[in-house]
ZASEMAR-366301 format. One record per residue (C-alpha): residue number from 1; chain; x negated, y, z negated. Coordinates in nm, 2 decimals. Example, Ala and Ser with C-alpha at 12.3 -4.5 7.8 and 13.67 -1.06 7.14 Angstrom:
BEGIN
<nr=1; kette=A; east=-1.23; north=-0.45; up=-0.78> .
<nr=2; kette=A; east=-1.37; north=-0.11; up=-0.71> .
//
This chain:
BEGIN
<nr=1; kette=A; east=0.00; north=0.00; up=0.00> .
<nr=2; kette=A; east=-0.13; north=0.34; up=0.09> .
<nr=3; kette=A; east=-0.21; north=0.59; up=-0.19> .
<nr=4; kette=A; east=0.03; north=0.88; up=-0.22> .
<nr=5; kette=A; east=-0.11; north=1.20; up=-0.09> .
<nr=6; kette=A; east=-0.15; north=1.47; up=-0.36> .
<nr=7; kette=A; east=-0.01; north=1.81; up=-0.26> .
<nr=8; kette=A; east=-0.26; north=2.09; up=-0.28> .
<nr=9; kette=A; east=-0.07; north=2.41; up=-0.33> .
<nr=10; kette=A; east=-0.10; north=2.72; up=-0.54> .
<nr=11; kette=A; east=0.22; north=2.83; up=-0.71> .
<nr=12; kette=A; east=0.27; north=3.20; up=-0.68> .
<nr=13; kette=A; east=0.60; north=3.24; up=-0.86> .
<nr=14; kette=A; east=0.81; north=2.99; up=-1.05> .
<nr=15; kette=A; east=1.18; north=3.01; up=-1.16> .
<nr=16; kette=A; east=1.18; north=2.81; up=-1.48> .
<nr=17; kette=A; east=1.52; north=2.93; up=-1.60> .
<nr=18; kette=A; east=1.69; north=2.79; up=-1.29> .
<nr=19; kette=A; east=1.67; north=2.43; up=-1.42> .
<nr=20; kette=A; east=1.82; north=2.55; up=-1.75> .
<nr=21; kette=A; east=2.10; north=2.76; up=-1.60> .
<nr=22; kette=A; east=2.19; north=2.54; up=-1.30> .
<nr=23; kette=A; east=2.24; north=2.18; up=-1.21> .
<nr=24; kette=A; east=2.00; north=2.14; up=-0.92> .
<nr=25; kette=A; east=2.12; north=1.95; up=-0.62> .
<nr=26; kette=A; east=1.95; north=1.91; up=-0.28> .
<nr=27; kette=A; east=1.63; north=2.10; up=-0.24> .
<nr=28; kette=A; east=1.48; north=2.25; up=0.08> .
<nr=29; kette=A; east=1.14; north=2.40; up=0.18> .
<nr=30; kette=A; east=1.15; north=2.72; up=0.38> .
<nr=31; kette=A; east=0.91; north=2.96; up=0.52> .
<nr=32; kette=A; east=0.92; north=3.33; up=0.43> .
<nr=33; kette=A; east=0.87; north=3.62; up=0.67> .
<nr=34; kette=A; east=0.63; north=3.85; up=0.48> .
<nr=35; kette=A; east=0.41; north=4.15; up=0.56> .
<nr=36; kette=A; east=0.04; north=4.14; up=0.51> .
<nr=37; kette=A; east=0.05; north=4.33; up=0.18> .
<nr=38; kette=A; east=0.32; north=4.10; up=0.04> .
<nr=39; kette=A; east=0.10; north=3.80; up=0.11> .
<nr=40; kette=A; east=-0.20; north=3.96; up=-0.07> .
<nr=41; kette=A; east=0.02; north=4.06; up=-0.36> .
<nr=42; kette=A; east=0.17; north=3.70; up=-0.38> .
<nr=43; kette=A; east=-0.19; north=3.56; up=-0.40> .
<nr=44; kette=A; east=-0.24; north=3.76; up=-0.72> .
<nr=45; kette=A; east=0.04; north=3.56; up=-0.88> .
<nr=46; kette=A; east=0.25; north=3.85; up=-1.01> .
<nr=47; kette=A; east=0.57; north=3.79; up=-0.82> .
<nr=48; kette=A; east=0.90; north=3.71; up=-1.00> .
<nr=49; kette=A; east=1.19; north=3.52; up=-0.86> .
<nr=50; kette=A; east=1.39; north=3.48; up=-1.18> .
<nr=51; kette=A; east=1.68; north=3.71; up=-1.09> .
<nr=52; kette=A; east=1.68; north=3.64; up=-0.72> .
<nr=53; kette=A; east=1.92; north=3.43; up=-0.51> .
<nr=54; kette=A; east=1.96; north=3.33; up=-0.15> .
<nr=55; kette=A; east=2.24; north=3.44; up=0.08> .
<nr=56; kette=A; east=2.35; north=3.33; up=0.42> .
<nr=57; kette=A; east=2.50; north=3.60; up=0.65> .
<nr=58; kette=A; east=2.76; north=3.56; up=0.92> .
<nr=59; kette=A; east=2.50; north=3.55; up=1.20> .
<nr=60; kette=A; east=2.35; north=3.23; up=1.05> .
<nr=61; kette=A; east=2.04; north=3.39; up=0.90> .
<nr=62; kette=A; east=1.92; north=3.32; up=0.54> .
<nr=63; kette=A; east=1.77; north=3.59; up=0.32> .
<nr=64; kette=A; east=1.60; north=3.59; up=-0.02> .
<nr=65; kette=A; east=1.76; north=3.88; up=-0.22> .
<nr=66; kette=A; east=1.63; north=4.06; up=-0.52> .
<nr=67; kette=A; east=1.29; north=3.89; up=-0.54> .
<nr=68; kette=A; east=1.02; north=4.12; up=-0.68> .
<nr=69; kette=A; east=0.68; north=4.11; up=-0.51> .
<nr=70; kette=A; east=0.49; north=4.41; up=-0.66> .
<nr=71; kette=A; east=0.31; north=4.65; up=-0.44> .
<nr=72; kette=A; east=-0.05; north=4.57; up=-0.35> .
<nr=73; kette=A; east=-0.26; north=4.85; up=-0.51> .
<nr=74; kette=A; east=-0.54; north=4.86; up=-0.25> .
<nr=75; kette=A; east=-0.29; north=4.90; up=0.04> .
<nr=76; kette=A; east=-0.21; north=5.27; up=-0.03> .
<nr=77; kette=A; east=0.03; north=5.40; up=0.24> .
<nr=78; kette=A; east=0.08; north=5.07; up=0.42> .
<nr=79; kette=A; east=0.25; north=4.91; up=0.12> .
<nr=80; kette=A; east=0.59; north=4.73; up=0.12> .
<nr=81; kette=A; east=0.92; north=4.77; up=-0.06> .
<nr=82; kette=A; east=0.89; north=4.55; up=-0.38> .
<nr=83; kette=A; east=1.26; north=4.43; up=-0.38> .
<nr=84; kette=A; east=1.35; north=4.42; up=-0.01> .
<nr=85; kette=A; east=1.54; north=4.13; up=0.15> .
<nr=86; kette=A; east=1.31; north=3.87; up=0.30> .
<nr=87; kette=A; east=1.42; north=3.64; up=0.58> .
<nr=88; kette=A; east=1.38; north=3.27; up=0.52> .
<nr=89; kette=A; east=1.28; north=3.03; up=0.80> .
<nr=90; kette=A; east=1.49; north=2.71; up=0.81> .
<nr=91; kette=A; east=1.62; north=2.48; up=1.08> .
<nr=92; kette=A; east=1.97; north=2.52; up=1.21> .
<nr=93; kette=A; east=2.09; north=2.19; up=1.05> .
<nr=94; kette=A; east=1.96; north=2.31; up=0.71> .
<nr=95; kette=A; east=2.12; north=2.65; up=0.74> .
<nr=96; kette=A; east=2.46; north=2.48; up=0.82> .
<nr=97; kette=A; east=2.42; north=2.26; up=0.51> .
<nr=98; kette=A; east=2.35; north=2.57; up=0.30> .
<nr=99; kette=A; east=2.64; north=2.76; up=0.44> .
<nr=100; kette=A; east=2.88; north=2.47; up=0.37> .
<nr=101; kette=A; east=2.75; north=2.44; up=0.01> .
<nr=102; kette=A; east=2.81; north=2.81; up=-0.05> .
<nr=103; kette=A; east=3.17; north=2.78; up=0.07> .
<nr=104; kette=A; east=3.24; north=2.50; up=-0.18> .
<nr=105; kette=A; east=3.36; north=2.61; up=-0.52> .
<nr=106; kette=A; east=3.09; north=2.71; up=-0.77> .
<nr=107; kette=A; east=2.78; north=2.63; up=-0.55> .
<nr=108; kette=A; east=2.50; north=2.88; up=-0.51> .
<nr=109; kette=A; east=2.15; north=2.87; up=-0.36> .
<nr=110; kette=A; east=1.86; north=2.94; up=-0.61> .
<nr=111; kette=A; east=1.49; north=2.98; up=-0.54> .
<nr=112; kette=A; east=1.28; north=2.74; up=-0.75> .
<nr=113; kette=A; east=0.93; north=2.83; up=-0.67> .
<nr=114; kette=A; east=0.71; north=3.03; up=-0.42> .
<nr=115; kette=A; east=0.38; north=2.87; up=-0.33> .
<nr=116; kette=A; east=0.11; north=2.84; up=-0.07> .
<nr=117; kette=A; east=0.08; north=2.51; up=0.11> .
<nr=118; kette=A; east=-0.24; north=2.33; up=0.21> .
<nr=119; kette=A; east=-0.26; north=2.54; up=0.53> .
<nr=120; kette=A; east=-0.23; north=2.86; up=0.33> .
<nr=121; kette=A; east=0.12; north=2.95; up=0.44> .
<nr=122; kette=A; east=0.37; north=3.10; up=0.20> .
<nr=123; kette=A; east=0.66; north=2.87; up=0.14> .
<nr=124; kette=A; east=0.96; north=2.88; up=-0.09> .
<nr=125; kette=A; east=1.15; north=2.59; up=-0.24> .
<nr=126; kette=A; east=1.52; north=2.66; up=-0.26> .
<nr=127; kette=A; east=1.80; north=2.43; up=-0.39> .
<nr=128; kette=A; east=2.18; north=2.41; up=-0.38> .
<nr=129; kette=A; east=2.29; north=2.44; up=-0.74> .
<nr=130; kette=A; east=2.60; north=2.45; up=-0.96> .
<nr=131; kette=A; east=2.61; north=2.68; up=-1.26> .
<nr=132; kette=A; east=2.61; north=2.51; up=-1.60> .
<nr=133; kette=A; east=2.86; north=2.59; up=-1.87> .
<nr=134; kette=A; east=2.75; north=2.68; up=-2.22> .
<nr=135; kette=A; east=2.82; north=2.33; up=-2.36> .
<nr=136; kette=A; east=2.61; north=2.18; up=-2.07> .
<nr=137; kette=A; east=2.32; north=2.41; up=-2.17> .
<nr=138; kette=A; east=2.35; north=2.30; up=-2.53> .
<nr=139; kette=A; east=2.34; north=1.94; up=-2.42> .
<nr=140; kette=A; east=2.03; north=1.99; up=-2.22> .
<nr=141; kette=A; east=1.86; north=2.16; up=-2.51> .
<nr=142; kette=A; east=1.95; north=1.87; up=-2.74> .
<nr=143; kette=A; east=1.81; north=1.62; up=-2.50> .
<nr=144; kette=A; east=1.49; north=1.82; up=-2.47> .
<nr=145; kette=A; east=1.45; north=1.85; up=-2.85> .
<nr=146; kette=A; east=1.52; north=1.48; up=-2.90> .
<nr=147; kette=A; east=1.27; north=1.37; up=-2.64> .
<nr=148; kette=A; east=1.01; north=1.60; up=-2.80> .
<nr=149; kette=A; east=1.09; north=1.46; up=-3.15> .
<nr=150; kette=A; east=1.08; north=1.10; up=-3.02> .
<nr=151; kette=A; east=0.73; north=1.17; up=-2.87> .
<nr=152; kette=A; east=0.61; north=1.30; up=-3.21> .
<nr=153; kette=A; east=0.75; north=0.99; up=-3.39> .
<nr=154; kette=A; east=0.59; north=0.75; up=-3.15> .
<nr=155; kette=A; east=0.25; north=0.92; up=-3.19> .
<nr=156; kette=A; east=0.27; north=0.91; up=-3.57> .
<nr=157; kette=A; east=0.36; north=0.54; up=-3.57> .
<nr=158; kette=A; east=0.13; north=0.42; up=-3.29> .
//
């Protein structure tokens, strides 16, 4: 059996709250249309996608909305707008799946992480998700606490 290839990528921004606030469904990898200063700023690792979301417009294009990529300080007058909408690059089948998921009740598209792949291209991982209710969040927190406590108990005994 062939050994599994390890992915070599540098994470530029991570949305850790998404897994707590949403039940994550099917995930997609998409390219992002960025300007040169946005790429340089992403490489510094100061971008945030915690409050951002993905929208599909009527013409069938997908945009990342409200993601904050701070200005690149060395770029002076050629800088970019930090919170502008950025077009995502997906195949037509994937866009159709995302559009159908949005039309369903309670589904949304959330960005999970922005990273650079092994070729140095900026990619974003997005997922179809359903918002969790308060009792679901409490249940998730209980399971996480119990697994942490179980690990402690096993280390003490073993």
